[in-house]
N, C-alpha and C positions, 0 to 999 in steps of 0.2 A: 613684752613690755607691760609694766604695771600701770594701773589706771588710778588717777587721783582726781577727786573733786575738791575745788577750792571755793569756799562760800564767803562772800562779803556782801551782806545786805544792810549793813549798818553804817560804819564810820570810816574805817581806816583804808582809804583808797591808796594811800602812799605805800602801805605794806603789801596790798594786793599787787600794785605795780612792781614792787621790788621782787616779789615771788615770781611774777610773770616774766620779768626781765632775765632773771638768772635761770629759770627752768626752760627758757627758750632753747638753750644749748644742750639740754639733757637728752641722752639717747636711751636712758633706762626707764623713763617715766613719760607718760602723756597725761596732760592735765586738762580737765574741763573746768571752766570758770562760771560760777553762778553769781551774778551781780545785780543789785538793785539798779534802777535807772540812774539814781544819784551817783552811785559809784561808777557805773558804766560810762557816764558822761565825763568823768574825771580821769579815767584810765585809758592809756594808749595801747591798743592791742596791735599785734603784727600777724594777723591771720590765725590767732589762737581760737579755740572753741569757746565762745562766750555766749552764755544764755541769760536772758532777762529773767529775774526771779524776785520773789518777796516772801514774807513769812507765810502767806497763804498758799504758795505754790511749791515751795522747796521740797516738802516731803513727797508730793506726787511726782515731782521731777526726778528725784533720786531713785524712785521705783523703776524708772525706765531703763536704767543702765546699772551695770554691776561695777562697783568701785572697790579697789583694794584698801583705799584710805580716803577719809574725808577730813579736810582741814577747815575749821571755822575761824575766820579771821578776827571776828569780834563778837563777844557776847555781852553787849551793854543794853540790849533790848530783846524782845521776842523770846523771853526766857522759857515760856511754855513750849514753844516750837523747838528750841534747841535742846530742851530737856528730853523731849520725845525723840529727837534725832540721835542724841548721844546714847540713848538706851538701845536703839535699834541697829546702829552701825559702828564700825571701827572708826571713831571720830576723835580727832585731837583738836584742842582749843588753844589759840594763842591768847595768853593772859597779859593784859596791859596794866591792870591795877590789882595787885595781889591782895591788898586788904579788902577791897570791894568783893573780890571773888570768894572770900571766905566769910563774909559778913553774915551774922545770924539773922533769923527772921525778925527778931525783936529790934536789932540794930537798923535793919532796913525800914521797919515800920516807923521808927523815930525819924529816919532820914527823909521820909516822904513829906514831912511837914516843915522841912528846913530849907527848901529851895523852891523851884518852879512847881507849885502845888498842882496845877491842872495837868501838867505833863507827867508828873510823878504818880498822880492818881490813875492816869491812863495806864502807866506801866503796871500798876497794882491790879487794876480791875480787868484790863483787856490783854495784857502781855505776860502775866504770870510772874510778877516781880519776885514773889517769895519762892520761886523755883531757882533763883540765882545760884545759890551754893550747890544745889543738887545738879544743875546743868554742868557746873565745873567739876564737881566731885565724881559724877558718873561718866565723864569723858574718859576714854581709854588712856589718854596722855594730856598733860598740860605743858604748854610750850612758852618759852620766853625768848626775846630777841636780843637780849644783852647777856653775854656769857657770865658776867659777874652776878647776875640774878639767879643763875641756875643752881639746882640742888637735887636731892633725891626726888623731890616732888615736881620740880619744874625743869624740863629738859630744854637745853639750848638749841634753837633752830637758826643756823647760820644763813643769813640772807644777804648781808651787805658786802659788797665788793667794791674795789677802787677801779674807776675807769681811767683810761690813759689820757688824761688831760695834760696839755703843755703847761709848764710852770709860767705864771704871769710875769711879764717884765714891766712893772709899773714904775713910772717916774717918781711917784709919791707913795708913801706907805698907805696901803688900802686895808682897812679892818672891816670885816663884815660881821654884823650881828644878825644871824638868821632866825626867822620865826615871826609870827604875829606880834606886833608891838603892843603888848598888854602887860600890866603890872601883875596880873593874876598868877602867871607862872614864871615870869622872869623879873628881875629887879632892875627895871628901866630907870627908876629914880636914881639909883646908884650910877648907871651909865650916863644919864644926863648931867649929873653933878660932876662926874669925873671929866667929861669932855669940856664942860664949862670952865673947869679950873685948870686945864692943861697949860703948862708953861713950856713952850717950845717955839723955835723960829723955823722949824722944818715943816714942809708941806705934808699934810696927811688928810685922809678922807675916811669917814665912818659911814658905812652903808647899813641902814636899817632895812633888812631884806624881808619884809613882811608888811601886811596892811596895818596902818596906824589909824586909830579913830579915837573919838571922845577926848578925854583929858590928855592922853599920851600924844595925840596929834597936835593939840594946842601947845603942849610943852615943846614939841619938836619945832613947830613954827616959830615959837619965841626963841628957842635956842639958835636956830639958823640965822636969825637977825642980829644976834649978839656975839657971833664968833669972829675972830680976826680973819683976814683974807686967806691966810695960809692953812687954816683949818676949815674943812667943809664937811657937811653931812648931806646924805641923800636919803630920802624917805618916800613912802608911797601911801596915798590916801585911798587907793583902790586895791583890790586883790591882785597880788603879784602872779602873773601867769607862769606856767611851768617853764617855758623857754626863758623868760626874764630871770626867774630864780636861778636857773642853771648858768646863765651868763654872769649873773652877779656872784655866784659862788666860785666860778672859775677865775674871776678877777681877784679874789681875796688873797692877800699875803698871809693872813692869819684870821681865824674865827674867834669871836668873843661871845661867849655863851653864859650870860649872867643868870643862871638858873636859880630859882627859889628852891631852897632845900626842901621845904614842905609845900604840898599842894593838897587839893581835895578832889575826890571824884564821888559824886552822889553823897556829898557831905561826909565821906569817909576820908580820913587823913591818909595821904600817900607820900612817900619820901623818895625823891629821885635818887637813883643809884642803889636803893635798897628794896623798895616795893614797886617801883615804876621806872621804866626806861624813858630817857629823853630822846626825841627825834634828832637832836643835834649830834648824837653819837653816830647815827647812820649818815648824817650829812658829812661829818668829818671823814668817815671812811670812804664814802662814794666819791667825794671830790678831792681826796688826798690832802687834807688840810690839818695842820696842827691847830688845836682848839684850846682856848683859855677857859677853864671852868672855875667856879668858886672854890675857895680853899677847903670848904667842908664837903665837897663832892667826893665820895669814895670811889677811886678808880686806880687800878694798877697799870693802865694802858699808857704806853710811852708817849703817844701823841695827844693825850689829855693832860694839860699842864695847869697846876694851881695858880690862880691869879696872884700877882705881886702888887705891892703898894704903888710902885711906879709902873703902871701898865703900858705907858707909851714906850719906855725903854725896853720893857719885856717884849712888846710887839716887834720893835725894831730888831731885837736879837733873834726872835723866832722867825723873822722873815728870811734870815740866812741859814736857818737850821733845816736839815733835811731828814725826814723820816721815810724809810723805804716801804711805802704802803704796798707796792707790788710784790714784795717778798711774802707777806702774810695774807694779803687781801686781794690777790689777783683772782679774776673770775673763775679760772679753771680749778684752782685749789679750793675756793669756797664752794663751788658747785659739787666737787668731789665729797667734801664734808657734808654738805646738805643731802646728797644722795644716800650717804651712809646712814644719816639720821632717819630719812624717810623709809629706807629699807628696814631699819630696826622698828619703826612705828608700825609697819605692816606685819612684821614677823612676831611681834610681842603678843 
């Protein structure tokens, strides 16, 4: 049995959870997980080997065991540590922001002064910010989680599979908008305006399944007071727990994902579907839901549907449309593909 170390000491707990969930059934690989306390508190393990780690410990910890492959879940900090790690071991890095990963030293220098200056100076002085591109470039393989982002440089790592949830039997049309309610990465102004201007006598509910705060929260509060009785919205002013998120997603007849085409990471422009994956893609697969995306989102997937002008009629039609997620995204078939990729990463 081959040995893998999965490291997440930075950000993406949900990806670590997805890797843990699918690898639980593997008979070809055993995995040790190295998590920071922040990540460990967010991940649910089921008896897996999980070790508390951070940037000051990880290199010493890896010396204690021999691994065939190391997967680094995120390189958005601790660049000096990860640069040293990828030079020494057979390490693959999951890339979340392609433009950031190839940014030049000069571009990163300019970005330092465009955002949270104190935090970014810390990355520069203490965490080796200018090793960024070297950390990615010297990794044995670069991985992406959206197959449509894959290329000769970026290899697709299949993680997301559909769980066998029962189809909801809602009396009313239930549309779920998953993710934190922030205008930064999704066009909630468009969503609010669309709901406010709906013309229908049918009962329907829109669920904003993520924490709302600041201006967006105030807009939701105002919107809720001005809707007719047959149109309702649900929203949350606190962080949505994992269990509440799952319950909300299972209730959905359809997902509405108003993703902004362009976003930024470290003041570098990233484009969803071209240089960056949206987590809504994994949500749709996991919960087996058809998802409405903006017209300009590039996708060939059958369950990703471009938004139409009359979104209410579109949602009603999609409620009765069936996409067989179990055919292509059942756990056994996705695990088989994942194991083939991991085997290849070890043998290269």
